[in-house]
N, C-alpha and C positions, 0 to 999 in steps of 0.2 A: 162632584157637584157641579154642574154650570152656572156659569153666572152667568145670573137672571138681570138682565138689563132695563126693563119694568118700561119699554117703550110701543110698545105696544096701542096701534089706536092715536099718536102721536100725527103730527100733518110737519111737513118736511117741504121745505123749499131749495134745491141743489143749479145754482147754475153752473155753465160748464158741463151739464150731465149727459150729453151721451156718449163721449170718450175716455180713456182712463181711467184717474181717479175718482171726478164725479160720480162718474158712471160705472166702478166698483161702490160707493158711498152707497150711493142710490138703492144698489141691488143686499149690500147690505141693510142698508133700513129697512128696505122692504121685504126679507127674510126676518126679520123679525116684528113685521107689523104694524109699520108706518107706511104713510098715507104718503104719497111719494109726488115731489110737482117739479120737477125737469127739464133746462130751460138748455139753450144753445142756437146760432145763428139758420146749421142747415134743416129744414124741418122734415126731410123726407129721410135724411137719416138720423135726427133727434125719436120721431119719431116708429123708426123700425128699434132703434135704443129700446124704448119704454119698451112696445110689443116684446122683444125681448128676457126685457126684465119681468113682466107679466106673467113669462111664460115657464120661465126662470123659479119664480119668487110666490106665485100664486096672489103676488099684492096689489093695489090697487098705487097704479102709477099716471099723473098726466104730463101731456105732451105737450110747453106752452115755445113757439119759438120766437127768438128774440136773441136781441143786440145788446146788451146788455152798456154799452156806451152811450145809450139813448135813455133819457128817462122814460119816456113814455112806453119804451119796451116795456120798463120795470116795472113799471107798475101796471101794465096789463100783467105778466106774469105776478103777482100775488095778488090781482086783484081776483084771475081764472084759477086761485090755489082758493084762498079765501070764502071766493062762494061754490067750489065744492065744496070743503067740507070746513066750513066754520072758521078759521080760524090758521096762525100757523104756530105752529111749537118749536119747531128748528130751521134754522137757514145754517146754508152752507156758502159761505163767497168764493164760489172753487172758481168761476173766472179768469181768463188771463194765457197767457203767450208770452214764449222766452224773447227780450230785444236785450241784446248783451252788445252795446257798440264801444267803440273807443272815445269820448266827450265830444270833442273836436266834429266828428260823422254826425252827431244825431241835430237832428234842424228843431226848431219850433213846432211845426205837426206831432214829427215823433214824440218830441214830450208831450206835447198834447191828446194825441191817442190812445199815448199810455196809461199817462195821468185820469185819463173819463173811464177806459177800462175795467183797470183795477182799481183803484183809489173812490168815483164816483161810484161805478158799480158799484161797488161795498157801498156806500155810505149810504145811497138810495135804496138798497132790498133793505139796511137796517133802517134808515127812515122810519120803514112803512111797515118794515113785521113789527116794531119794538112796538109801536099802539096794541097789538095783534094777544101779543105777546104779554102784555099789560093785564089785558081783558081777560086772561085765560092765566093768571095766577104767578105765570112766569114761565120761564125759555131759555135761550139756546143756541149760541151762534158760533159760529167756528170759519175764521175765516183762512185764508189759504194762500200762507206769503211763500219766502225765501231763505232759506240760513245768511245768501246775500243779505237780508234788507237787516242781517246782524252786524256781518263783516264782512264790507264788499271788498271785492277784490278789483284789477286793473278792468278798464276795458267791459266795464258789465253794466252801463247805462241804455237805457234809464230805469233800465228795470230794478233794481239794488236799491234805487233811491223811490219809485212808489211802494213797492215794498215795507222800504221801511219805515211810510207814512200808514202801512198796514198794521202795520205791527201799535205799530201811534195810535189809530181810532181802535184799535182792540183794547189795549189799557183804558183807556177815555170811558170809551163801553162800558168795560169792566166793574173803570171806581161807579161810575153816573148808575146803573143801576141795577147795579147788585142789591141795593131795599129792595127792590122791585121782582125780586127774585129769578133775573136773565141774567145768565153766562155766559159768559163772551171771550173767548179763548182763539189764539192763532197754530196752524202748524207750519214750522218753517220748511221747508221739503230741498233736496238736498236731491239726488238722480234717482228717477221712478219709472219703472219701465214706461214708456207712452209710446200713443202712434208721433207726437210733437217728434219723441227722439229715435226716432225707429226710419223717421225719416232722413238720421244724418248718416244712417247703417252707408259703408262704401260694398258698391258690388249687392246689395240687398241681403248682405250673410249680418244673422242679426244678436247670434251667438259670440263674431267674433266681438261684432261694434261693444256688446257689453259689456266682453271679460274684458276690455281693454278702458273701458268705463269704471271696471270694477276695479282697476289699479289706485287710481285716487280716492278707494272707499276703505276704510278702515277694518269694516268685518268684510270683507271682499267680493263684496254684492252687490250690483244693485237693488232695489225694492219691486216689488212687486205691486203694482193696486191695490189688490187685496187688503192686504196689510194697511195702507191706509184707510180704505174702509175701514179694516175694526176699531183702526186709532180712532176715528171721525163717531161709531157708535160707540166708543167707552165713553168719548168724551161727551156727547148732548145724552146720556145716561144719566139712571140717578146712583149709579156707584160713581159717580165723580162728582155726586155734589159742588163739594167742600175746594173745586179747581175752578177757579176763573183770574180774566188777567194775566194769562202765562204766555207767553210763547216758550210751541216744542218743538225741540229738533225733528226729525226727522229724518235722516242723512246718514245710516250709520255711521254717524261720529267724524263725516267729516268738517263740519266746522271746528272755525281754533274757537268758539265760546261758547257758551253755553247757552 
């Protein structure tokens, strides 16, 4: 018997939804009958992704160009989705890029830009989506962070610090809004195949590149974005109704901490 997720008719917002993990999650949710609003900065690329997801799933997908480090853009995304479909049930805060450097090389502008993108973007989306969720009797929020937010390596700033803030935000909101039926979890990622990692491949040899990265992973491989999408779909479903305030490592066993 297939695992029934009971997601049909729900409304989701996914930031960073045009590529990689965000797009995979959007496609997975749309295939379950979720109405999905996706946002990202590049308008043409975002609209292409939305069209391809519609064709692949037959689902309803709304593309809203946005830079989530800007408060006005976040407001525009939530308003567009709520106006189209009447509210918000699911929020996936996925926007962000890797930014790992030695401490003394990180200037104030870099610290601020990273915090605005990864922390304040999530804060603003949550602040705007939660009232909709309350009116609908509950909701689900998933914040994407990294395993380094729990156990930071050397020369991994500012990302590990901003992602640690995202883990704290997750637990804080889970505690505060449990009584409203709003569940909040974070997925702490390790290595996942993405365009961002693809660009680091020498001579464009992706398989050799990922084979090298896989040596760092106890399971011996780098995750596929669709596996992330499956995890998101489970976490926001009724099958995960007793899971909140949890930081789940999606890393093939890489992290030194649970």
